N, C-alpha and C positions, 0 to 999 in steps of 0.2 A: 067101190068107192068110199073113203072115207070122209068126214065134216066134221070139224074145228065150229064151232058158231061160240063164240065170245060176250058176253054182256060186265056190267057194272061197271064204266070209265064214266068220265064225266068233270066236274071240276068239283075243288077242294079248295079249302082255304089251308096255307099251313100249318102244320101241328096236328090238321084234323084224319079220317081214317077214309079210307075207300076197300070196297072186297070187289075182286072180281072173280069171273066164273067161266069155266069152260067146259061143253058139255060133246064128249066124241060121239058119234054116231056113223051109221055104216057094217058094212062089214068085216070083221076081223073077227078072230079069234082069243087076241088078249094086248093087253095094253104096256109095253114096257117101261113106261118111261113119258110122263106128262112134266111141262113146267110152262116158264113164262119168258119170254123176251122184250128187251126193247128198243127205241129206235127214237133218235129227233134228227134232224134234217141235216145233212151231210154227212153224219158218223153211222160206223158201223152198228150193228144190230148188235147187241150184248146181252148174255144171261142174267137175269135177277132171279128166279131160285127154277130150284128140279126137284121131283122125286120120281124114284123109280118103283120099281112093280113091287119092292122089299119093303117101303116106307123110308127110304137112305133120300136125305135131303141136303142141296146142295144150294148157296145164296152165295149173289157176289158181295164182295166187302162190304159195297157203298149202303145194303140194306140190312145187314143182319143186326139182329135187336129190335128194327123195327117193324120187319114183313114175313109173313109164314104162309108158307106151299101146303095144302092137305089136298086129300082124297075122298070124295065116295064113292068107291069102287063099284058099289049095288049100281050105279049115274053114270058111269066113268066119265065124271066130272072134277074136275080141277079149280081149287078158288087160291085165293093170293090175296090174302088180306093183309092191306096197307095201313100201318099206323104210323103216326109223328111224323107225320108227311113233308116234301122239301121241293120248295120251287126246283131243283135239278132232277125231282124223281117226274117233270112234266117231261112225257114223250107219246110215242103210239107202241101200247103192249102188244103183244103176239102171242096164244097161245102153241106152242108144240108141244106134238106128240110121236111118239116112237112107237108103230104099232105092227103084228105079229099079221098078214094076210095069208098070202102065198108066200110071200116074202116081208121081211123085215122092213120098213119103208118111212119114212118121215112125212109127217102131214103139219102146215100152219092153216090159223085160222085167219080170219081178215083184218084181225085189229081192233084195237078201242083205243081212245084218243083219253088221253089222263092227265088232266091240268093242275097244277098246284098253283094256285095264287088267291093274293088279296085282293 
């Protein structure tokens, strides 16, 4: 089994910064993709940013230039640096990973709340 444990959520003022972390643990041979999604009530979960094993990144248009995704491969950890935050960034943020075990499987973290408010 693979576990994703997130940390770093909280309350931040508009224009402020916050960094999320997600560490993968368990039995797997490799991590192909790690990423962050977010969801607000009554809306579908949406991609925020993802990074693949080769370092290629993808960002939602709404966060380009403000958010940066990165990894510490030695620690199987992905980070999301969020700058110039806006109230519309308020959401539950979920870590996601596609991991090679005996098959390629997707895993989700439990979620961490991010609130942008003055």
